[in-house]
C-alpha positions, 0 to 999 in steps of 0.5 A, a space after each residue: 222228841 221235844 226237849 225243854 228249852 231247845 225249841 222245836 225241830 232239828 234246826 233249833 236243836 243244832 242252833 242251840 249249841 247242845 250238839 257241840 257240847 255233846 260232841 266235845 263231851 264225847 271227845 273228852 270222854 274218849 280221851 279220858 277212857 284212853 288215859 284210864 286204860 293206859 293207867 290200868 295197863 301201867 298198874 298191872 305192869 307195876 304189880 307184875 314187877 313188884 311180884 317178881 321183885 318180891 320173889 327175887 328178894 325172897 330168894 336172896 334172903 334164903 341165899 344170904 341165910 345159907 351163906 351166913 350159916 356157912 360163914 358161921 361154921 367156918 368162923 367156928 372152925 377158925 376159933 377152934 384152931 386158934 384155941 389150940 397150939 396151932 398158931 403157926 397153922 392159923 397164921 398160914 391160913 390167914 395169909 392164904 386167905 389174904 392172898 386169895 382175896 388179893 388175887 380176886 381183887 386184882 382179877 376184878 380190877 383187870 376186867 
């Protein structure tokens, strides 16, 4: 097969430098293909991790909502106690809460 500007015969074809450029292009193409496949694998892993993190955030959001509801109900009960003449009971309850928090803090610090 004859190509324009390459001369005739296999000797002129190699001597023209065309095959050297072709080999270099194939080598660069293989390197580029390896990089593209690595990037594809990385983006798939990132997508998987993002989905996992979104699920975890949704679970945390629902947990915080339920905790907020429980805490709101507890605060409502404390307010109801404070309205009555049970100030002594409220004082004991607050002291107990402080004691529990102190024990938890002390326990965490010893770990």
